[in-house]
C-alpha positions as CSV (number, residue, x, y, z in Angstrom):
1,X,52.6,78.9,53.3
2,X,56.3,78.7,53.7
3,X,58.1,74.9,54.8
4,X,59.2,75.1,58.2
5,X,62.7,74.0,57.2
6,X,62.9,77.3,55.2
7,X,62.2,79.2,57.8
8,X,64.6,77.5,60.0
9,X,67.6,77.9,57.6
10,X,66.4,81.7,57.0
11,X,66.4,82.1,60.8
12,X,70.1,80.2,61.1
13,X,71.4,82.3,58.4
14,X,70.1,85.8,60.0
15,X,70.6,84.9,63.5
16,X,74.5,84.1,62.8
17,X,75.2,87.2,61.0
18,X,73.2,89.1,63.6
19,X,75.4,87.5,66.5
20,X,78.5,88.6,64.4
21,X,77.5,92.0,64.1
22,X,76.7,92.3,67.6
23,X,79.7,90.9,68.8
24,X,81.6,93.7,67.2
25,X,79.5,96.2,68.5
26,X,80.3,94.8,71.7
27,X,83.9,94.9,71.2
28,X,83.7,98.7,70.3
29,X,81.8,99.5,73.6
30,X,84.1,97.3,75.9
31,X,87.0,99.0,74.0
32,X,85.7,102.6,74.7
33,X,84.9,101.6,78.5
34,X,88.6,100.5,78.6
35,X,89.8,103.8,77.2
36,X,87.9,105.8,79.9
37,X,90.6,105.6,82.4
38,X,90.5,105.6,85.9
39,X,89.6,109.2,86.9
40,X,86.3,109.0,85.4
41,X,83.1,109.2,87.3
42,X,81.0,106.1,88.2
43,X,78.1,107.6,86.6
44,X,79.8,107.7,83.5
45,X,81.1,104.4,83.6
46,X,77.7,103.0,84.7
47,X,76.3,104.0,81.4
48,X,79.0,102.0,79.4
49,X,78.1,99.0,82.0
50,X,74.6,99.1,81.0
51,X,75.1,99.7,77.1
52,X,77.5,96.4,77.4
53,X,74.8,94.7,79.4
54,X,72.4,95.1,76.8
55,X,74.3,94.1,73.8
56,X,75.6,91.0,75.8
57,X,71.9,90.2,75.9
58,X,71.6,90.9,72.5
59,X,74.4,88.4,71.6
60,X,72.9,85.7,73.8
61,X,69.6,85.6,72.3
62,X,71.3,85.4,68.9
63,X,73.4,82.4,70.1
64,X,70.0,80.8,71.8
65,X,68.6,81.1,68.5
66,X,71.5,79.5,66.4
67,X,71.4,76.5,69.0
68,X,67.8,76.0,68.6
69,X,67.8,76.3,64.9
70,X,70.6,73.7,64.4
71,X,68.9,71.2,67.1
72,X,65.5,71.5,64.9
73,X,67.6,70.8,61.7
74,X,69.6,68.1,63.2
75,X,66.4,66.2,64.7
76,X,65.0,63.5,62.4
77,X,61.5,64.4,63.5
78,X,61.8,67.5,65.1
79,X,59.2,68.7,67.7
80,X,57.1,71.8,67.2
81,X,58.1,73.2,70.5
82,X,61.8,73.7,68.7
83,X,60.0,75.4,65.7
84,X,57.9,77.8,68.0
85,X,60.8,78.3,70.3
86,X,63.0,79.3,67.2
87,X,61.0,81.6,65.8
88,X,59.7,83.2,69.3
89,X,63.4,83.7,69.9
90,X,63.9,85.4,66.6
91,X,61.6,87.8,67.2
92,X,63.0,88.5,70.7
93,X,66.4,89.1,69.2
94,X,64.6,91.8,66.8
95,X,62.9,93.6,69.6
96,X,66.3,93.5,71.3
97,X,68.1,94.8,68.3
98,X,65.7,97.9,68.4
99,X,65.8,98.6,71.9
100,X,69.7,98.1,72.0
101,X,70.1,100.7,69.1
102,X,67.6,102.8,70.6
103,X,69.2,102.8,74.3
104,X,72.5,103.5,72.4
105,X,71.3,106.5,70.3
106,X,69.5,108.2,73.5
107,X,72.8,107.7,75.4
108,X,74.6,109.8,72.5
109,X,71.9,112.6,73.1
110,X,72.3,112.6,76.9
C-alpha cells in the first residue's frame, strides 16, 4: 500500500502538468474561435463555445486538485477528507480529459 504523502505528491505533479497542457489547448480553441470572423453562423460558433467550456471545466478540475494537494501537504495532521477529495478530483480530471478529447475528436468528424 502506498504512503498517502507519495500519492499526493504524484497527484500534485500530474495535475499541475495536466493544467498546463489543458491551458495550452484552451488557447488553441480560443484562437480558432476568434479567427472565425463575423459572418460565421451561430451554430459554428456554438460548437467552439461548447468545446471551450469543456476544456475550461477540465482546467478548473486540475486547479482544484492542485489546491487540495497543496492543502494536504501544508497541514500538520491532514484530515482524511483532503486525501479522499484529492484522489476523487484527480479521477474526475481523468474522466474530463477523456470526455473533452472525445468531444473534440467527434467535432472533427461532424
